[in-house]
PAZAPA-4460 file (N, C-alpha, C; in steps of 0.05 Angstrom, whole numbers, plus 32768, in hexadecimal, padded with zeros to 4 digits):
% residues 42
    n_x    n_y    n_z   ca_x   ca_y   ca_z    c_x    c_y    c_z   seq   type   mol
   8089   8089   7FF4   807C   806F   7FF4   807A   8064   7FD8     1      M     A
   8086   8070   7FC5   8083   806A   7FA9   8089   804E   7FA1     2      G     A
   80A1   8045   7FA6   80AA   802A   7F9D   809A   8014   7FAC     3      I     A
   8097   8017   7FC6   8088   8003   7FD5   806B   8002   7FCC     4      L     A
   805F   801A   7FC8   8043   801B   7FBF   803F   800D   7FA4     5      R     A
   8052   8013   7F91   8051   8006   7F77   8053   7FE7   7F79     6      E     A
   8065   7FDE   7F8B   8068   7FC1   7F8E   804F   7FB5   7F9A     7      K     A
   8044   7FC2   7FAF   802C   7FB8   7FBB   8015   7FB7   7FA7     8      M     A
   8012   7FCC   7F97   7FFD   7FCE   7F83   8000   7FB8   7F6F     9      L     A
   8018   7FB4   7F65   801E   7F9F   7F51   8017   7F83   7F5D    10      R     A
   8021   7F7E   7F75   801C   7F64   7F81   7FFF   7F5E   7F86    11      D     A
   7FF0   7F72   7F8F   7FD4   7F6E   7F94   7FC4   7F6B   7F7A    12      M     A
   7FCD   7F79   7F65   7FC0   7F77   7F4B   7FC4   7F5B   7F3F    13      T     A
   7FDD   7F51   7F42   7FE3   7F36   7F38   7FD3   7F21   7F46    14      V     A
   7FCD   7F26   7F60   7FBE   7F12   7F70   7FA0   7F17   7F6E    15      R     A
   7F98   7F28   7F5C   7F7B   7F2D   7F56   7F6C   7F38   7F6E    16      N     A
   7F78   7F4A   7F7E   7F6A   7F57   7F94   7F56   7F6A   7F87    17      F     A
   7F3F   7F6E   7F93   7F2C   7F81   7F8A   7F36   7F9E   7F8D    18      R     A
   7F2D   7FB0   7F7C   7F36   7FCC   7F7D   7F31   7FD8   7F98    19      A     A
   7F1B   7FD2   7FA4   7F15   7FDD   7FBF   7F28   7FD3   7FD4    20      K     A
   7F30   7FBA   7FD2   7F44   7FAF   7FE5   7F5F   7FBC   7FE2    21      T     A
   7F67   7FBF   7FC9   7F81   7FCC   7FC3   7F82   7FE8   7FCE    22      I     A
   7F6D   7FF7   7FC9   7F6B   8013   7FD3   7F6C   8013   7FF2    23      K     A
   7F5E   8001   7FFE   7F5D   7FFF   801B   7F79   7FF9   8027    24      S     A
   7F87   7FE5   801B   7FA1   7FDE   8025   7FB5   7FF5   8021    25      Y     A
   7FB5   8001   800A   7FC8   8017   8005   7FC2   802F   8018    26      L     A
   7FA9   8035   801D   7FA2   804A   8030   7FAA   8043   804C    27      N     A
   7FA8   802A   8054   7FB0   8021   806F   7FCE   8025   8073    28      S     A
   7FDE   801D   805F   7FFB   8021   8061   8002   803E   8063    29      V     A
   7FF4   804F   8053   7FF9   806B   8053   7FF2   8077   806F    30      Q     A
   7FDB   806E   807A   7FD3   8078   8094   7FE7   8070   80AA    31      D     A
   7FF1   8057   80A9   8005   804F   80BD   801F   805F   80BA    32      L     A
   8027   8065   80A2   803F   8075   809D   803B   8091   80A9    33      A     A
   8024   809C   80A5   801E   80B7   80B1   801E   80B6   80CF    34      K     A
   8012   80A1   80DA   8010   809E   80F7   802B   809C   8104    35      H     A
   803C   808B   80F9   8057   8086   8105   806C   809A   80FA    36      Y     A
   8064   80AB   80E8   8076   80BF   80DC   8090   80B3   80D1    37      M     A
   808D   809C   80C3   80A4   808F   80B8   809B   8082   809E    38      I     A
   80AD   8080   808B   80A6   8074   8071   80A3   8055   8076    39      S     A
   8090   8049   8069   808B   802C   806D   80A2   801B   8062    40      P     A
   80B3   8025   8051   80C8   8015   8046   80E1   8015   8058    41      D     A
   80E0   8021   806F   80F7   8022   8081   80F6   800C   8095    42      R     A
***
């Protein structure tokens, strides 16, 4: 999830998302990837 995570993090930082929101969004994507057992960039 490295490249996608970095892109999401950069985009949310540029848009001035709060740190708590960024963490929540990244954790949500990670949880979905685990649930569906597939990488989010596929």
